[in-house]
N, C-alpha and C positions, 0 to 999 in steps of 0.2 A: 573295279575300284569304287569305293564308297563315294557317292556324290553328295556334297554338302551345298545346299542352296540357301543363300542369305538374301532376303528381300529388304532392301534399304542400304544405301551407301553412305550413311552418316558415320559419325565417330564410332558408334557401337559395332555396326556391321563390318566396317573396315578393320577395326582393331581385332575383331574375332577372326577375320580371314587371315590377317598377318600372323596371328598367334597359332592358328591351326597349321599354317604352312611351316612355321618354325618347328612344330611338333610332329608333323606327319606328311605323307605324300598323297593325301586324299584329294579328290577332284573338288575344286571350289568354284562356284559361280555366284557373283554378286549381281542382283537384279535391281535396277533403279529406273523410275519413270521420269526423274527430275533432270539429272545431268549424267553424262557419260562417265565423268570422273569425280571422285570424292573431292570435296573442297571444304574449307573451314567456314562454317556458318557464321561464327562470331566475327569473321573478317569482312562480311558483306558491307557493314557500315563504312569501313575504311576505303572500300572501292568507291562508293558514292562520294565520300569526302575527299577523294583525290589522293589519298596516301599510298594507294597501291592499285595495281590492275587486277582484273579477275583471275588471270592466269597465275598471279602470285598467291592466290588463295589455295592452290593445289599443293599439298605438302609433298606429294610424290610426282616424279617425272612420269610421263606417259609410258616409258619403257618398263617401269617398275612392275606393272601388272603382268606383263608377258614374262619377264624374267622370273617372277615368283609364281608363275603358272596359276594366276587368279583370273578366271574368265569374267568379262563384264558383259552384261546383257541389258540393253536399254529397252524397256517395255513396261506396260502397266498390267499387274496381275489383277484379274477380275474375279477369279474364283480359285479356291484351294480344295482339291478333292483328297481328303486325308485317307480315304480307304484304298484308293489306287495309287496314292502318293504322286499326284500329277498337278502341276500348276497350269491354269488356263489364262492366257493373255487376252487383252481386249481386241487384238488384231486376229484372233483365231488360232494363234500358235499355242503349243503346249510344251511343257518341260517336266521330265520325271525327276524325282529326288529320292535320296535315301534318308537324309536328315534335313529338316527345314528349320530355318531360324527367321523369325519375324522381327525386323529391326527398322520398322517404317516410320519411327519418329512421331512428330506432332503436326497438327494443323491449327491455324488460328481459330479461336472461338468465334462463332457467329450466333447471335441470339435471336434470329428471326426479325431483325430490324427491316422495315420497308426500305428498299433501295440498297441493301447491302451487297448486291451483285452488280451494281452499276460500274461502268468504266471509271477509273480514277479512284475506286475503292480497293484497298489491298491490305494484306498483312505485311509483316517484315520478317519472313522466315525462310522463304525459298528464293532460288536464283530468279525465278519468274517475277517475284515481288520487286527485286532490284531492277529488273528490266522495265517493269511498269512504272517504277518511281522515276527512272530516267526519262521515260516517255511523257509522263504527266507532270513531273516536277523537275524539269532540267534546270530551271532558273526562276527568279522572282517575277519575270515578265510573263512567262507562261502560267506559272502557279502563283496567283496573287495571295492566296492563303491556304494553309493545310489545317485540317482538324484531326487530332489524334484522340481515339476513344479507348481508354483503359490505361491504368497507371502502373504497370509493372516494369520490369527491366527492359523489355523490348520497346515499350512506349517511350521510355527516356532515351533509348538509343536512337529511335526514329526522330524524336524532337531535336537531338543533337545534330543528326544528319541534315535535316531541313534547315536548321539554324546556321549550319556551316555555309549554306548557299543564300543566306539572308532572306529566306522565305518565312513570312510571318506564320506563327504557329499558335493555334488555340488547343489546349490540352484538357480534355474532359475526363475527370477522375471521379469515380463513383464514391470513393471513400472520403471521410472528412479531413484526412491528411494523407500525404503521399505514402503509399506502401505501408500504411500503419497496421496492416494485418501481419506484417513481418517485423517492421522496425519499432523499437521503443519510441515513446513520444518525443523525446528531445531530438533524436536523430531524424525522425520523420519531419519535424518542424524545420530543422536546418535544411533539409532537402527541398521543402516547399520554398524557402527563401532563396535557395541557390537557383532553382528553376526560374523563379521570377526575376532574379538578378540578370538572367540571360535574355530578358525581354520576351519571355514566353508567357502567353496569356493562360495561366493555370486556373482552371475552374474546378474547385473541390466540391464534393457532395452534388455532383452534376451528372445526370444521365442523358443518353441519346434517345430521342423519341423516333426520329426517322431521318433518312437521307433522301433528299429530293433530286429529281432528274431535271436536266435542261430540256427534256423532250426528245433528245437524240441519243438517249442511252448513256449519257455521261452525268456525273454528279455536278450539281450546281450549288447545293447548300445542305446544311444540317439543321434540324430543329431540336431544341433543348426540351427535355421532358418537363422539368419543373416550372419553367417560365413561358414556354412557347416561343422563345426568342429564336429567330432564324439567322444563322451565320453563313454568309456567302463563302464558298471555298471551291477549289479545283481538285483537291485530293483529300481523301479520308483514309487515315491509317487505323485499321482495326487491330488493337493490341491488348484486348481484354482477355489475356491468357491464352493458353493452348490446350488442345485435347489430343489424346492418342489417335493416330491416323490409321484406323482399323476398319473402315466401312466395308472394305472388300472381303472381310471375314464373316459378314452377317449371315451368310447361308452355309457356312462351314460348321463342323461340329466342334470347333475350337472354342473353349469357354472364354467369354469376355464379360467384363463389367464396364467400367470406364475404359480400361485397357485390356490387354490380353492377360488373363490370370495365370500367374506362375508361382511355383513353390520356391524354397530357398536355393534350389539347384537350377532355377530359371527354366524349369520344365513346365509345359502346359498339361492339360488333361489328356492330350493325345500323345501316345508314344512317338518318339523321334521328332516332335515339334517343340520348339523352344521360342522364347521371346526375350528381348533385351532392349535396354535404352528407354527412351521416352514413352514407348507404347506398352511397356511391361508393367503390370500391376501386381504387387506382392499380395498373396493371399493372407499372410500373417505379418503383422507389423514388425519392423526391425527397429527396436527402441522407439525414439520419438520421431523417426522418419515417416514421411508420408508414403502411402502405398505406391504412388507414381511420382517419380522424380525426373523432371525434365531438365537435367543438369549434365553438362558436358563430361565432367570427370566421372560421374557414376556410370554413364554410358560406356566410357572407356573401360572402367573396372569390370563391368558386366561382360564385356567382350573378352577380356583377358581370362576371367573366371570360367566362362562357358567353353572356351577353347580347351581347357584342361578336361572338362567333362566329356566333350565330344571326342577327345583323343584318348579316352580310357581311364582318366584319373578324375573320377567323379568328385566335384568340389562344390561346397556351399558358397554362395555369394555373401561375403562379409565386408561391408563397405567401411567399417571402422567409424572413427569420429567424424561428425558432420563438419564440412567446411564448404565455403563457396566464395567467389569473388565477382565483382562487377564494377561498373563505372557509372557515376551520376554526373554527366557532363565532365567537369574538370576534377571531380573528387573520386578517388579510388576507394572501393569498399571491400573489406574482407570480413569473414565471420568464421569462427572456430568454435566447436561445441554448440551449446544451445543458449541463445539469448532470445527470450520470447518477446514478441511485440506487445503493444498496449492492449491488444485483445488476446486473451488466452494465457496470460502469465500465471503460472501455478502459484499457490499460496506460499510455498516454501522459498520461492525465488526472489532474491533481492538484487537490486542493480546499483552499481556505482557508475555515475556518469560524469565525464569531464569534457568540456568544450573549450577550444582555444578562442581567444577574443576575435580572431579574424573570421570566425563563423564558417570555416571550411575544414576544420580538423576536430575530431572528437573520438572518444572511446567510451564504450559501455561494457562493463564487466559484470557478468551474472554470477551469483554465488548462492549457496544454500544458507539461509539465515539461521537455520538450526545447527548446522555442522560447520559452517564457514567454508565448505568445499567449493572450489572453483568449478563453475559449470560451463562458462563460455565467454567469448569476447567478440564484440563488433569494433572494427576500426574504420574510421573515415579520414582520408588524407594522410594516413600514416601506414607505411608498409611493414608488415610483421612476418616473422619466419614461421612457416607452417609446421616444420618438424618440432620446433620448440613447444608450441601449444599442444601438438599431438602427444608429445611426451608428458607434459604436465597433466593433461586430461587422463591419460592412462595411469599415471602415478597418483591420481586423485589429490593433487596438491591443494593446500588451503589458500584462501584469498590473500592472506598476509604474505605468503611466500611469493605468489604471482606478482603482487604489486611491488614488492621489493626487488624482484628480479626482472621486471619488464624490459629493462635495457638489453638483456640477453636475447630477447625475442625481436628486437627492433632491427629493421633493415637499414635504418638511417640513424645510427647512434648519435650523430651530431645533433639531429633534431631532438631526439629524446633527451639528451643531456641538457639541452636548453630549457626543457619544460619538466624535467624530472622532479625538481623540488615542488613546483606548482601542482603537479599531478598527485604526488605523495601527500602534500599538505591538504589538498582537497579530499583525498581518500581518508586520511586520519581525522579530519574535521567531520566528515560525513559519519564515520564510525562513532564519534562521540555523540553526534546528534541522534543516531540510531539507538 
């Protein structure tokens, strides 16, 4: 019986295993060094905030794996011998495979800062990070202040977590405005204000120079690069992005760049070896998408696609229109299609921006100023329907159509009906100005 081994038990690897089982009787083993069972990474913050227990983050009961004949192996793969098709574990054990899938996800970026490996310094990605946070920041008496380094989505989650326990937070963001590499100027500025309204000490255009030790191996402070200011703290969260977790492949013949290089079929340069999820790097660009996408839903789609290939129906990975969602403290964020941030906006792209006077709701709609074609939308504090925008993007609807039919896409028609006239008036007014 053909043995499929999947290294990594995140959303990509587990989705792949489930779909292979639906399609075949192949032997399946999932290998993970982190936890025995798959859990929802995005739920870690809610465990710390007291909204749920860790066991609630497991989407499947423990009997699920046995019932579906999916073997689980806890262990760290140290080396992959692609010639003899054998995995070598750190404890000396080995495991043969017929087909191998690398789904090892991401690890937090570390940029060689002095003190980055001290106790009390952590990312916010793994279950071990959650355990460290509980150890070093259980409350404001033990943790007098936390410093977060890096202004992405994981950074804002960690700020919200610490804030929920009344722990003072200083937030060091290298950019001149929060997430402005992704968000247009108006949205980024609104999020700056929102963070500060939660009494978080947001420091923009600020870099970390070093993390200082208390002399016993634990963090005691950080030093700011620009000013030399020293900030006393008990915890440092490193959230300056993530990188593919592929160090164990460095001595293998599997081709890597930042991630494991794959083609449109998610195949590597080695026959019978594949890569999916955060650690996979597309050789050829797919539209405007980045070669590596550390996004939950793309990982799931890769798992579903590769299951078809492994079970004899060779299928290209076609992720369709870009979308994503996140939360900035109390503000929900959704994006569909392409809305470029203040950096990198193409010449043909024009934006319509509307912000509610309460400063927690806004939309930005991108369109082609030459053809008036709808290109994408960002929404903050307003929930929209994915399938509606997906359809409009496929149909290449124009901007006038989208703006006059926005109510159809809204999850909360009552909200939209209250502001429909205001949004349309602002849109028509902006068109006249343009």
